[in-house]
PLY file of the C-alpha trace (Angstrom):
ply
format ascii 1.0
element vertex 776
property float x
property float y
property float z
element edge 775
property int vertex1
property int vertex2
end_header
105.35 91.80 67.04
108.81 92.14 65.45
110.87 88.97 65.94
113.48 90.39 68.21
114.93 87.06 69.29
116.82 86.87 65.99
118.16 90.28 66.62
119.39 89.27 70.02
121.10 86.21 68.55
122.87 88.25 65.89
124.05 90.84 68.38
125.28 88.11 70.72
127.58 86.51 68.11
129.12 89.77 67.06
129.54 91.45 70.47
132.08 89.73 72.86
131.71 92.26 75.57
129.24 91.81 78.40
127.61 95.24 78.51
126.50 97.36 81.44
122.66 98.03 81.63
122.98 101.45 79.91
124.86 99.86 77.11
122.17 97.26 76.62
119.51 99.91 76.42
121.53 101.82 73.85
122.36 98.71 71.77
118.78 97.24 71.96
116.87 100.51 71.84
115.06 99.69 68.59
114.02 96.21 69.83
112.81 97.62 73.17
110.79 100.35 71.56
108.95 97.83 69.40
108.86 95.10 71.98
107.30 96.84 75.02
103.58 96.51 74.77
102.54 97.17 78.44
103.98 100.72 78.63
101.67 102.03 81.27
102.36 99.05 83.61
106.08 99.58 83.09
105.77 103.21 83.99
103.92 102.36 87.19
106.73 100.06 88.16
109.40 102.71 87.27
107.63 105.21 89.50
107.25 102.81 92.33
110.96 101.89 92.16
111.83 105.58 92.24
113.38 105.52 88.79
110.91 108.06 87.33
108.89 110.83 88.84
105.09 111.14 88.61
105.47 114.22 86.46
107.75 112.42 83.98
105.41 109.48 83.83
102.59 111.82 82.85
104.71 113.55 80.24
105.43 110.12 78.63
101.74 109.38 78.35
101.02 112.62 76.61
102.81 111.17 73.45
100.24 109.83 71.04
101.71 106.40 70.02
103.09 103.56 72.13
106.37 103.61 70.18
106.88 107.25 71.00
106.11 106.60 74.60
108.63 103.76 74.78
111.27 105.85 73.11
110.85 108.61 75.61
111.11 106.16 78.52
114.45 104.82 77.20
115.68 108.44 76.75
114.85 109.21 80.39
116.55 106.02 81.57
119.74 106.78 79.64
119.82 110.22 81.24
119.21 108.60 84.68
122.44 106.48 84.45
123.42 102.91 85.23
121.34 102.47 88.36
118.17 103.65 86.65
118.83 101.26 83.74
119.42 98.28 86.03
116.19 98.96 87.86
114.47 99.17 84.50
115.49 95.59 83.66
114.96 94.14 87.08
112.37 94.19 88.48
110.39 96.53 86.14
110.84 94.94 82.70
110.87 91.47 84.29
107.34 92.07 85.77
105.79 94.13 82.91
107.29 92.21 79.97
108.52 88.74 81.22
109.10 87.35 77.72
111.04 90.36 76.57
113.05 90.23 79.80
114.04 86.64 79.26
115.38 87.52 75.74
117.45 90.33 77.18
118.71 88.09 79.95
119.65 85.39 77.36
121.50 87.98 75.31
123.60 89.27 78.12
124.19 85.74 79.48
125.71 84.54 76.18
128.57 86.97 76.42
129.15 86.42 80.17
132.00 83.95 79.69
134.25 86.57 78.25
133.92 88.81 81.17
136.13 88.58 84.34
133.82 90.35 86.85
130.34 89.33 85.81
128.74 90.72 89.00
129.53 94.28 87.81
127.88 93.72 84.49
124.21 93.54 83.78
124.06 89.75 83.87
125.69 89.69 87.28
123.11 92.18 88.57
120.22 90.16 87.22
121.55 86.85 88.70
122.11 88.45 92.07
118.59 89.92 92.17
117.00 86.66 91.10
118.91 84.84 93.76
117.60 87.27 96.33
113.98 86.30 95.27
113.09 89.94 94.52
109.43 90.21 93.94
109.48 93.73 92.50
106.78 95.96 93.69
107.28 98.21 96.67
103.82 99.42 97.56
102.62 102.81 98.80
102.35 101.52 102.38
105.95 100.42 102.49
107.42 103.14 100.35
105.54 106.42 100.27
106.10 107.46 96.65
103.61 109.26 94.51
104.05 106.61 91.78
102.08 104.09 93.80
99.03 106.19 93.14
99.23 105.19 89.50
99.43 101.38 89.96
96.66 99.83 88.01
94.81 96.62 88.51
97.07 95.10 85.89
100.01 95.50 88.09
98.67 93.00 90.61
99.39 90.11 88.23
103.11 90.69 88.84
102.89 90.06 92.59
99.86 87.86 93.39
101.41 86.67 96.66
101.31 90.22 98.04
97.66 90.84 98.92
97.50 93.38 101.67
100.22 95.67 100.26
98.81 96.24 96.76
98.81 99.78 95.53
95.57 101.74 96.40
93.72 103.10 93.39
93.69 106.92 93.12
89.87 107.20 93.37
89.89 105.46 96.76
92.60 107.53 98.39
90.42 110.57 98.93
91.67 114.00 100.01
93.56 112.61 103.00
95.84 110.34 101.03
96.68 112.89 98.34
95.50 116.30 99.47
97.73 118.25 96.99
97.98 115.94 94.09
97.36 118.01 90.87
95.10 116.50 88.36
96.73 118.05 85.35
100.05 117.21 83.84
101.49 120.73 83.46
100.44 121.59 87.01
102.28 118.59 88.30
105.39 119.67 86.46
105.09 123.15 87.92
104.68 121.60 91.39
107.82 119.60 90.91
109.67 122.61 89.58
111.00 120.73 86.55
112.01 123.61 84.34
113.23 121.61 81.36
110.01 119.59 81.16
107.89 122.61 81.69
109.68 124.61 78.92
109.20 121.65 76.60
105.53 121.11 77.33
104.60 124.79 77.21
105.49 124.98 73.54
102.02 123.76 72.47
100.04 124.53 75.62
97.83 127.38 76.80
99.76 128.95 79.58
96.65 130.11 81.34
95.03 126.63 81.39
92.99 125.72 84.53
92.64 122.48 86.38
89.75 121.35 88.60
90.29 123.93 91.29
90.56 126.80 88.75
94.27 127.06 89.49
96.51 128.09 86.73
100.22 127.28 86.49
100.97 130.69 88.00
98.84 129.79 91.05
100.71 126.39 91.39
104.20 128.07 91.09
103.28 130.90 93.46
101.85 128.44 96.02
104.96 126.13 96.04
107.41 129.05 96.01
108.95 128.22 92.71
110.41 131.63 91.75
112.04 130.49 88.48
108.82 128.97 87.14
106.88 132.04 88.19
109.30 134.23 86.29
109.08 131.96 83.21
105.32 132.05 83.32
105.23 135.86 83.78
107.64 136.25 80.83
105.53 133.98 78.67
102.42 136.19 79.33
100.61 134.39 82.17
97.60 136.36 83.28
98.05 137.86 86.79
94.39 138.48 87.56
92.93 135.00 87.17
91.21 133.70 90.33
90.74 130.07 91.59
87.70 128.61 93.27
88.36 130.68 96.44
88.81 133.88 94.41
92.51 133.86 94.91
94.97 135.26 92.48
98.54 134.03 92.38
99.37 137.08 94.57
96.83 135.91 97.17
98.45 132.49 97.16
102.04 133.86 97.59
101.06 136.53 100.11
99.10 134.24 102.35
102.12 131.93 102.54
104.67 134.58 103.05
106.54 133.89 99.81
108.21 137.21 99.72
110.29 136.65 96.43
107.20 135.47 94.60
105.26 138.46 95.84
107.96 140.90 94.66
107.99 139.24 91.24
104.26 139.37 90.87
104.01 142.93 92.07
106.81 144.01 89.75
104.94 142.35 86.79
101.74 144.36 87.71
99.66 141.86 89.68
96.59 143.54 91.09
97.10 144.16 94.77
93.51 145.08 95.60
91.66 142.02 94.15
89.09 140.57 96.47
88.63 136.84 97.06
85.29 135.23 97.93
85.60 136.47 101.49
86.41 140.06 100.49
90.08 139.62 101.34
92.94 141.19 99.44
96.41 139.72 99.26
97.54 142.07 102.04
94.63 140.94 104.19
95.83 137.40 103.99
99.49 138.35 104.53
98.46 140.40 107.63
96.35 137.57 108.97
99.33 135.13 108.85
101.68 137.91 110.19
103.90 138.01 107.17
105.18 141.51 107.94
107.73 141.61 105.09
104.95 140.85 102.52
102.80 143.52 104.08
105.51 146.08 103.68
106.13 145.17 100.04
102.43 145.53 99.25
102.17 148.79 101.19
105.14 150.22 99.21
103.49 149.23 95.97
100.19 150.81 97.01
102.06 154.04 97.81
103.20 154.17 94.23
99.73 153.50 92.96
98.15 156.02 95.19
100.02 158.74 93.39
97.74 158.14 90.38
94.63 157.60 92.65
93.82 154.15 91.37
92.05 152.42 94.20
91.00 152.64 97.81
94.08 152.06 99.85
94.81 149.06 101.94
94.48 150.80 105.29
91.10 152.22 104.05
90.04 148.67 103.43
90.97 147.48 106.86
88.98 150.38 108.31
85.97 149.52 106.05
86.18 145.84 107.21
86.46 146.84 110.84
89.74 144.82 110.97
91.67 146.52 113.85
94.30 143.80 113.91
95.07 144.43 110.23
94.98 148.19 110.76
97.51 147.85 113.59
99.84 145.77 111.56
99.59 148.08 108.61
100.34 151.05 110.73
103.36 149.17 112.22
104.54 148.46 108.68
104.47 152.04 107.65
100.99 152.64 106.36
100.01 156.42 106.26
97.31 156.97 108.85
95.88 160.13 107.23
96.13 159.12 103.58
93.09 160.03 101.46
91.53 157.85 98.85
89.74 158.77 95.61
86.83 160.15 97.56
89.15 162.29 99.72
88.30 160.22 102.78
90.67 158.98 105.42
90.65 155.57 107.04
89.27 157.13 110.22
86.23 158.27 108.31
85.32 154.74 107.32
85.86 153.12 110.74
83.69 155.80 112.29
81.09 155.28 109.58
80.95 151.58 110.55
80.86 152.38 114.24
83.95 150.34 115.13
85.35 151.79 118.29
88.36 149.47 118.54
89.60 150.31 115.06
88.92 154.02 115.69
91.06 153.85 118.82
93.96 152.19 116.85
93.86 154.96 114.26
93.60 157.72 116.74
96.51 156.36 118.76
98.50 156.35 115.48
97.80 160.11 115.05
94.74 160.12 112.78
93.45 163.61 112.32
89.89 164.37 113.39
88.07 166.63 110.85
84.62 167.94 110.26
83.61 164.93 108.08
84.63 162.41 110.73
82.74 164.22 113.47
79.64 164.48 111.40
79.86 160.76 110.48
79.93 159.87 114.20
76.87 162.04 114.74
75.12 160.66 111.71
75.49 157.10 113.01
74.54 158.14 116.58
77.81 156.99 118.04
78.08 158.93 121.24
81.06 157.01 122.65
83.05 157.38 119.47
82.26 161.09 119.41
83.85 161.32 122.89
86.97 159.63 121.57
87.15 161.90 118.53
86.71 165.09 120.42
89.23 164.02 123.08
91.78 163.48 120.30
90.89 166.64 118.24
93.15 168.72 120.56
91.78 172.02 119.32
92.12 171.03 115.66
88.41 171.85 114.94
87.40 175.44 114.20
84.39 177.17 115.81
82.55 176.74 112.52
83.24 173.04 112.43
82.18 172.52 115.88
79.04 174.58 115.29
78.25 172.53 112.21
78.57 169.38 114.27
76.25 170.82 116.88
73.63 171.54 114.27
73.96 167.95 112.98
73.48 166.59 116.47
70.34 168.76 116.94
68.97 167.49 113.64
69.58 163.92 114.77
67.90 164.73 118.10
70.96 163.44 120.03
70.82 165.40 123.26
73.87 163.45 124.69
75.99 164.48 121.68
74.71 168.03 122.00
76.02 168.04 125.60
79.38 166.58 124.56
79.91 169.10 121.79
79.07 172.10 123.92
81.27 170.80 126.64
84.06 170.38 124.06
83.78 174.03 122.98
81.03 174.37 120.60
79.36 177.78 120.70
75.74 177.21 121.75
74.62 180.55 120.24
76.43 180.34 116.98
74.27 181.13 113.91
74.47 179.20 110.65
74.34 180.66 107.22
70.54 180.81 107.34
70.50 182.59 110.67
69.49 179.65 112.73
70.89 179.04 116.24
70.84 175.50 117.62
67.84 176.49 119.87
65.83 177.83 116.83
66.56 174.64 114.98
65.52 172.36 117.84
62.25 174.42 118.25
61.51 174.11 114.52
62.12 170.39 114.58
60.19 169.84 117.84
63.14 168.10 119.49
62.26 168.76 123.12
65.18 166.91 124.87
67.73 168.64 122.75
65.92 171.96 123.33
65.98 171.40 127.07
69.80 170.72 126.95
70.38 173.86 124.99
68.54 175.99 127.46
70.51 174.46 130.34
73.64 175.37 128.38
72.60 178.98 128.33
71.19 179.24 124.83
69.45 182.53 124.11
65.67 182.39 123.86
65.27 185.78 122.21
67.19 184.87 119.00
65.02 185.14 115.82
65.46 184.26 112.13
65.82 186.88 109.41
62.02 186.76 108.86
61.60 187.53 112.60
60.45 183.97 113.42
61.11 183.40 117.12
61.62 180.08 118.89
58.00 180.39 119.97
56.83 180.76 116.34
58.89 177.79 115.24
57.73 175.67 118.17
54.04 176.38 117.38
54.65 175.64 113.79
56.21 172.24 114.62
53.41 171.44 117.02
55.63 170.88 120.00
53.44 171.59 123.07
56.31 170.90 125.52
58.56 173.36 123.87
55.87 176.08 123.67
54.98 175.50 127.25
58.67 175.66 128.32
59.22 178.97 126.44
56.08 180.53 127.96
57.09 179.39 131.42
60.57 180.96 130.98
59.06 184.27 129.87
58.83 184.32 126.16
56.50 187.05 124.94
53.36 185.38 123.47
52.69 188.48 121.38
55.99 188.92 119.65
55.41 189.65 115.97
56.92 187.22 113.50
56.72 186.84 109.68
54.11 189.29 108.10
53.36 190.53 111.62
51.87 187.22 112.66
51.95 186.15 116.22
52.18 182.64 117.66
48.38 182.62 118.03
47.95 183.13 114.34
50.11 180.05 113.61
48.33 177.92 116.14
44.90 178.87 114.63
46.08 178.27 111.10
47.53 174.81 111.89
44.40 173.84 114.05
46.24 173.55 117.31
43.42 174.34 119.71
45.53 173.07 122.67
48.18 175.65 121.87
45.48 178.37 121.36
44.52 177.83 125.00
48.16 177.90 126.21
48.89 181.06 124.34
45.76 182.95 125.45
46.29 181.89 129.02
49.88 183.22 128.79
48.49 186.66 127.61
48.30 186.27 123.84
45.97 188.93 122.42
43.04 186.98 120.83
42.16 189.79 118.36
45.70 190.76 117.37
45.97 191.41 113.68
48.84 190.68 111.17
50.00 193.11 108.49
47.10 191.92 106.33
44.67 192.70 109.23
44.00 188.98 109.79
43.10 187.77 113.16
43.52 184.20 114.43
39.74 183.81 113.83
40.14 184.85 110.23
42.75 182.12 109.71
40.87 179.41 111.65
37.65 180.27 109.67
39.50 180.18 106.39
40.91 176.74 107.13
37.57 175.38 108.49
39.09 174.45 111.91
35.86 174.15 113.93
37.47 173.26 117.31
39.90 176.23 117.06
37.01 178.53 115.99
35.11 177.45 119.11
38.23 177.99 121.32
38.69 181.51 119.93
35.05 182.49 120.14
34.98 181.26 123.76
37.94 183.52 124.48
36.17 186.50 123.08
37.47 186.69 119.62
35.62 189.32 117.72
34.00 187.96 114.51
33.27 191.53 113.29
36.97 192.49 112.92
37.75 193.21 109.26
41.09 192.73 107.49
42.56 195.09 104.95
40.18 193.86 102.30
37.28 194.57 104.69
36.49 190.99 105.15
35.42 189.34 108.37
36.13 185.83 109.37
32.73 184.91 107.99
33.78 186.15 104.54
36.89 183.86 104.57
34.93 180.94 105.97
32.14 181.29 103.33
34.52 181.42 100.38
36.70 178.49 101.48
35.96 174.75 101.03
35.12 174.20 104.68
32.46 172.44 106.59
29.24 174.43 107.09
29.62 174.08 110.86
32.31 176.81 110.82
30.02 179.16 108.88
27.28 178.41 111.47
29.53 179.17 114.34
30.62 182.58 113.01
27.26 183.50 111.56
25.69 183.05 114.97
28.14 185.68 116.42
28.01 188.27 113.65
25.85 189.96 110.99
25.92 187.57 108.04
25.24 190.49 105.62
28.28 192.51 106.57
30.01 193.79 103.47
33.72 194.07 102.59
35.53 196.91 100.79
33.79 195.98 97.52
30.40 195.73 99.30
30.37 191.98 98.85
28.71 189.89 101.57
29.75 186.47 102.65
26.87 185.21 100.44
28.44 186.88 97.37
31.70 185.09 98.04
30.03 181.72 98.72
27.99 181.94 95.53
31.10 183.05 93.51
32.98 179.96 94.75
29.95 177.58 94.45
30.05 176.76 98.18
26.57 175.21 98.51
26.82 174.30 102.18
27.91 177.83 103.10
25.06 179.34 100.94
22.52 177.19 102.76
23.99 178.07 106.12
23.98 181.81 105.33
20.46 181.82 104.08
19.37 180.04 107.27
21.06 182.89 109.22
19.03 185.48 107.24
21.74 186.65 104.77
20.39 189.07 102.27
19.85 187.08 99.06
19.37 190.33 97.01
22.33 192.31 98.35
24.31 194.13 95.66
28.02 194.72 95.62
29.68 197.87 94.33
29.06 196.71 90.69
25.39 196.06 91.44
25.73 192.29 91.14
23.76 189.99 93.31
24.88 186.62 94.61
22.69 185.15 91.86
24.79 187.01 89.19
27.94 185.32 90.56
26.40 181.87 90.85
25.08 182.12 87.28
28.43 183.37 85.85
30.20 180.53 87.63
27.86 177.89 86.35
27.08 176.70 89.83
23.67 175.16 89.09
22.99 173.80 92.63
23.77 177.19 94.17
21.61 178.90 91.55
18.71 176.46 92.34
19.01 177.16 96.12
19.08 180.96 95.58
16.02 180.84 93.30
14.03 179.26 96.10
14.78 182.23 98.37
14.35 185.24 96.04
11.53 187.06 94.31
11.01 187.79 90.65
12.20 191.29 91.25
15.60 190.01 92.49
15.65 187.57 89.51
15.54 190.52 87.09
17.98 192.56 89.10
20.51 194.20 86.82
24.11 195.10 87.62
26.04 198.18 86.67
26.00 197.07 82.96
22.28 196.26 83.21
22.87 192.63 82.83
20.57 190.09 84.43
21.64 186.73 85.86
20.49 185.25 82.51
22.88 187.50 80.61
25.69 186.30 82.99
24.94 182.61 82.40
24.54 183.03 78.56
27.74 185.09 78.36
29.72 182.22 79.96
27.95 179.50 78.04
26.20 177.84 81.02
23.25 176.34 79.23
21.82 174.34 82.17
21.89 177.38 84.50
20.23 179.42 81.69
17.36 176.83 81.58
16.99 177.09 85.37
16.68 180.88 85.21
14.18 180.72 82.33
12.13 178.23 84.18
12.13 180.54 87.20
10.74 183.34 84.92
13.82 185.12 83.67
13.01 187.32 80.65
14.57 185.73 77.61
14.71 188.98 75.57
15.87 191.37 78.34
18.53 193.81 77.08
21.58 195.21 78.77
23.33 198.52 78.50
24.30 197.65 74.90
20.90 196.37 74.13
22.23 192.85 73.76
19.88 190.06 74.65
21.13 186.88 76.35
21.06 185.36 72.85
23.48 188.10 71.66
25.74 187.20 74.57
25.76 183.49 73.90
26.39 184.00 70.19
29.20 186.46 70.74
30.90 183.94 72.99
30.61 181.06 70.49
28.63 178.94 72.97
26.65 176.56 70.77
24.78 174.70 73.41
23.68 177.86 75.13
22.46 179.21 71.82
20.56 175.99 71.18
18.92 176.21 74.55
17.79 179.75 74.07
16.36 179.32 70.47
14.66 175.98 71.31
13.21 177.58 74.45
10.56 179.23 72.13
9.07 175.88 71.19
7.55 175.48 74.71
7.24 179.12 75.48
4.06 179.83 73.62
2.05 177.05 75.35
3.11 178.30 78.80
2.62 182.00 78.01
6.29 182.70 77.82
7.86 184.82 75.30
9.95 183.27 72.45
13.44 184.32 71.84
13.56 187.24 69.44
15.88 186.24 66.55
15.51 189.59 64.93
16.40 191.71 68.05
18.97 194.39 67.23
21.53 195.66 69.70
22.89 199.16 70.11
24.84 198.96 66.94
21.93 197.44 64.96
23.17 193.93 64.78
20.96 190.84 65.16
22.25 187.57 66.71
22.83 186.20 63.25
24.95 189.21 62.18
26.88 188.90 65.38
27.60 185.23 64.58
28.64 186.06 60.98
31.14 188.54 62.29
32.79 185.87 64.37
35.94 184.16 63.00
35.82 180.72 64.70
34.40 177.39 63.64
31.91 177.66 66.53
30.62 180.91 65.02
30.22 179.29 61.68
28.14 176.51 63.25
25.97 179.01 65.07
25.48 180.96 61.93
24.20 177.86 60.13
22.03 177.02 63.18
20.42 180.47 63.18
19.86 180.53 59.38
18.02 177.16 59.57
15.98 178.44 62.50
15.09 181.56 60.46
14.38 179.41 57.36
17.10 181.11 55.39
18.70 177.81 54.43
17.51 174.28 54.49
0 1
1 2
2 3
3 4
4 5
5 6
6 7
7 8
8 9
9 10
10 11
11 12
12 13
13 14
14 15
15 16
16 17
17 18
18 19
19 20
20 21
21 22
22 23
23 24
24 25
25 26
26 27
27 28
28 29
29 30
30 31
31 32
32 33
33 34
34 35
35 36
36 37
37 38
38 39
39 40
40 41
41 42
42 43
43 44
44 45
45 46
46 47
47 48
48 49
49 50
50 51
51 52
52 53
53 54
54 55
55 56
56 57
57 58
58 59
59 60
60 61
61 62
62 63
63 64
64 65
65 66
66 67
67 68
68 69
69 70
70 71
71 72
72 73
73 74
74 75
75 76
76 77
77 78
78 79
79 80
80 81
81 82
82 83
83 84
84 85
85 86
86 87
87 88
88 89
89 90
90 91
91 92
92 93
93 94
94 95
95 96
96 97
97 98
98 99
99 100
100 101
101 102
102 103
103 104
104 105
105 106
106 107
107 108
108 109
109 110
110 111
111 112
112 113
113 114
114 115
115 116
116 117
117 118
118 119
119 120
120 121
121 122
122 123
123 124
124 125
125 126
126 127
127 128
128 129
129 130
130 131
131 132
132 133
133 134
134 135
135 136
136 137
137 138
138 139
139 140
140 141
141 142
142 143
143 144
144 145
145 146
146 147
147 148
148 149
149 150
150 151
151 152
152 153
153 154
154 155
155 156
156 157
157 158
158 159
159 160
160 161
161 162
162 163
163 164
164 165
165 166
166 167
167 168
168 169
169 170
170 171
171 172
172 173
173 174
174 175
175 176
176 177
177 178
178 179
179 180
180 181
181 182
182 183
183 184
184 185
185 186
186 187
187 188
188 189
189 190
190 191
191 192
192 193
193 194
194 195
195 196
196 197
197 198
198 199
199 200
200 201
201 202
202 203
203 204
204 205
205 206
206 207
207 208
208 209
209 210
210 211
211 212
212 213
213 214
214 215
215 216
216 217
217 218
218 219
219 220
220 221
221 222
222 223
223 224
224 225
225 226
226 227
227 228
228 229
229 230
230 231
231 232
232 233
233 234
234 235
235 236
236 237
237 238
238 239
239 240
240 241
241 242
242 243
243 244
244 245
245 246
246 247
247 248
248 249
249 250
250 251
251 252
252 253
253 254
254 255
255 256
256 257
257 258
258 259
259 260
260 261
261 262
262 263
263 264
264 265
265 266
266 267
267 268
268 269
269 270
270 271
271 272
272 273
273 274
274 275
275 276
276 277
277 278
278 279
279 280
280 281
281 282
282 283
283 284
284 285
285 286
286 287
287 288
288 289
289 290
290 291
291 292
292 293
293 294
294 295
295 296
296 297
297 298
298 299
299 300
300 301
301 302
302 303
303 304
304 305
305 306
306 307
307 308
308 309
309 310
310 311
311 312
312 313
313 314
314 315
315 316
316 317
317 318
318 319
319 320
320 321
321 322
322 323
323 324
324 325
325 326
326 327
327 328
328 329
329 330
330 331
331 332
332 333
333 334
334 335
335 336
336 337
337 338
338 339
339 340
340 341
341 342
342 343
343 344
344 345
345 346
346 347
347 348
348 349
349 350
350 351
351 352
352 353
353 354
354 355
355 356
356 357
357 358
358 359
359 360
360 361
361 362
362 363
363 364
364 365
365 366
366 367
367 368
368 369
369 370
370 371
371 372
372 373
373 374
374 375
375 376
376 377
377 378
378 379
379 380
380 381
381 382
382 383
383 384
384 385
385 386
386 387
387 388
388 389
389 390
390 391
391 392
392 393
393 394
394 395
395 396
396 397
397 398
398 399
399 400
400 401
401 402
402 403
403 404
404 405
405 406
406 407
407 408
408 409
409 410
410 411
411 412
412 413
413 414
414 415
415 416
416 417
417 418
418 419
419 420
420 421
421 422
422 423
423 424
424 425
425 426
426 427
427 428
428 429
429 430
430 431
431 432
432 433
433 434
434 435
435 436
436 437
437 438
438 439
439 440
440 441
441 442
442 443
443 444
444 445
445 446
446 447
447 448
448 449
449 450
450 451
451 452
452 453
453 454
454 455
455 456
456 457
457 458
458 459
459 460
460 461
461 462
462 463
463 464
464 465
465 466
466 467
467 468
468 469
469 470
470 471
471 472
472 473
473 474
474 475
475 476
476 477
477 478
478 479
479 480
480 481
481 482
482 483
483 484
484 485
485 486
486 487
487 488
488 489
489 490
490 491
491 492
492 493
493 494
494 495
495 496
496 497
497 498
498 499
499 500
500 501
501 502
502 503
503 504
504 505
505 506
506 507
507 508
508 509
509 510
510 511
511 512
512 513
513 514
514 515
515 516
516 517
517 518
518 519
519 520
520 521
521 522
522 523
523 524
524 525
525 526
526 527
527 528
528 529
529 530
530 531
531 532
532 533
533 534
534 535
535 536
536 537
537 538
538 539
539 540
540 541
541 542
542 543
543 544
544 545
545 546
546 547
547 548
548 549
549 550
550 551
551 552
552 553
553 554
554 555
555 556
556 557
557 558
558 559
559 560
560 561
561 562
562 563
563 564
564 565
565 566
566 567
567 568
568 569
569 570
570 571
571 572
572 573
573 574
574 575
575 576
576 577
577 578
578 579
579 580
580 581
581 582
582 583
583 584
584 585
585 586
586 587
587 588
588 589
589 590
590 591
591 592
592 593
593 594
594 595
595 596
596 597
597 598
598 599
599 600
600 601
601 602
602 603
603 604
604 605
605 606
606 607
607 608
608 609
609 610
610 611
611 612
612 613
613 614
614 615
615 616
616 617
617 618
618 619
619 620
620 621
621 622
622 623
623 624
624 625
625 626
626 627
627 628
628 629
629 630
630 631
631 632
632 633
633 634
634 635
635 636
636 637
637 638
638 639
639 640
640 641
641 642
642 643
643 644
644 645
645 646
646 647
647 648
648 649
649 650
650 651
651 652
652 653
653 654
654 655
655 656
656 657
657 658
658 659
659 660
660 661
661 662
662 663
663 664
664 665
665 666
666 667
667 668
668 669
669 670
670 671
671 672
672 673
673 674
674 675
675 676
676 677
677 678
678 679
679 680
680 681
681 682
682 683
683 684
684 685
685 686
686 687
687 688
688 689
689 690
690 691
691 692
692 693
693 694
694 695
695 696
696 697
697 698
698 699
699 700
700 701
701 702
702 703
703 704
704 705
705 706
706 707
707 708
708 709
709 710
710 711
711 712
712 713
713 714
714 715
715 716
716 717
717 718
718 719
719 720
720 721
721 722
722 723
723 724
724 725
725 726
726 727
727 728
728 729
729 730
730 731
731 732
732 733
733 734
734 735
735 736
736 737
737 738
738 739
739 740
740 741
741 742
742 743
743 744
744 745
745 746
746 747
747 748
748 749
749 750
750 751
751 752
752 753
753 754
754 755
755 756
756 757
757 758
758 759
759 760
760 761
761 762
762 763
763 764
764 765
765 766
766 767
767 768
768 769
769 770
770 771
771 772
772 773
773 774
774 775
């Protein structure tokens, strides 16, 4: 350490004036800067004595070297005046640097004899304090200063006799002792509102720095109502949208505390007024909760400006969305516009209804909220009958007939009979038609909503209304499967034989949808069991087509005629045989009619079953003596159709029931069943027919053999089956395929193949040439 004693001696001999404390600091500044080695202890004592603030202590400690720290301490003391300087020497310097203190004391004592009133000089002050036995430290328990928090263990050596009153370390104080102590230097300065120090420190500091609670300087300034610091920070570019651990922006902090000037400054600078904290609260939410009406008004005014550019959902909308009726009430009292619309063109009333909050709805309605179509439908959508009552009571004729009608249809769709009653009682037209021609009654019948349907009838809804396709309420109720509605309509006199779409009656629909219970109801009420639609279809046709066995039984028991033909000349058996239905239906109808009855094309039910490959129907029809060799108007038998369709199982079943004569039956083009199979390339069916005795070289009207037909179609597998059939034919007495047979235009199968233009024809050509030994 620098030998400062010599310096003191030299100064004493040259200076005859006993200085004041501030003069000593100025005169001995260099020696003090170099001589103080326990700077932190000294600072703790200065804070404890009230000479220096906690914030200034922290600033001093930000300087890198001890000498710089000491220099800053002395500058602060000089600025503090005589009292601060005296406290510095006694007790602070005396306790922190006892040796240095004694040198200073010796210096000022050596010039004391030249001074008249020594008590007013530094030496007099020191002598007086030493006489009083001043120990030095005033602890946190005796003197509640923030500096006591920083007293270190080293400080205890200056007052060993004071045991119970020693300063409490910071880490032991906990939240209760120092609930708002910042842990960052700059934040402490912002808290203390020391503008000079703040300006100095911000020169080399990130203005948006966080401390442990994620608070920025702007948060701290806003929270402690420091307008000047807030304005400085805004001017220097502090971010307005940063959030702390609670999700609060600076505006949240100011608004929740009612700091109106801070709120105005932040809003003017562009602080976001709709930011949400962790509890989905905006600044205005917090202001309203704490009843800071002035703040609420400021934020509402700002929102009104922003609303012109449609930037966000408005604050009253948020109150409605949050079901916060108290906030809504306060907002309305503060001038919020009750019918303002947000970006989605929705009013606050829409959202409170959507969230089923009756109290907030009442608040808005009392403030004059308009009831429109969207709001009414929202109440219906959420099944809020009591809210609907409120809305309609406050609508005061504002809703048009169309709007009330639309609401009525919505209530019907939701199956809300109470709402239907309310709407009709409030003026909704029960017989109003929508754009598709539905009345509320027709819609209820289609949806099968019986309770709603019953209410509509009680409210004088017309039963005879129909849709544009002539569907009546009875048709729609049958289609929906609602037995109670069907029964009610019939009891109230609805005509069971009224013609609907395509001339179909309700019985047709019941049969088609397999509602045997409704079939009985309708017939009992007078429905004509054999009534036909525009296509000539009866209920039995439709039930047979769909394979509804129970309904078929019901209809047959009620004297449905299975012989009735539709416009195609088909009976119910034709439709049943050609449809993928259970064989039981075919059995039921076959037992009541002639299974060989033909349609307009002279096709029997067996023709149609064979054509569609319905094996069960074929078996059932054969059991009921259907004619296996019956020909249609083209001369084709069921076997022709089964072969052409490639239905091997049906072909096999038919072959068991027919004779060789039928096997060789030819149609109008003189084609056999084998021609039909070869023409379509069904090689497995062709083999079945050959095995049953079909003639392999039979010719049709064009003198084509089955081989000609297979070749022309490019069916390689069928060609192979026919030409290889000859290998086994000789041993069994069957004829071989004639490879040289010529058709009506003189072409052999090979020539037909050569005239083809596909890769398949090329392969068949090679195959035939090898078979004829024309190529290897």
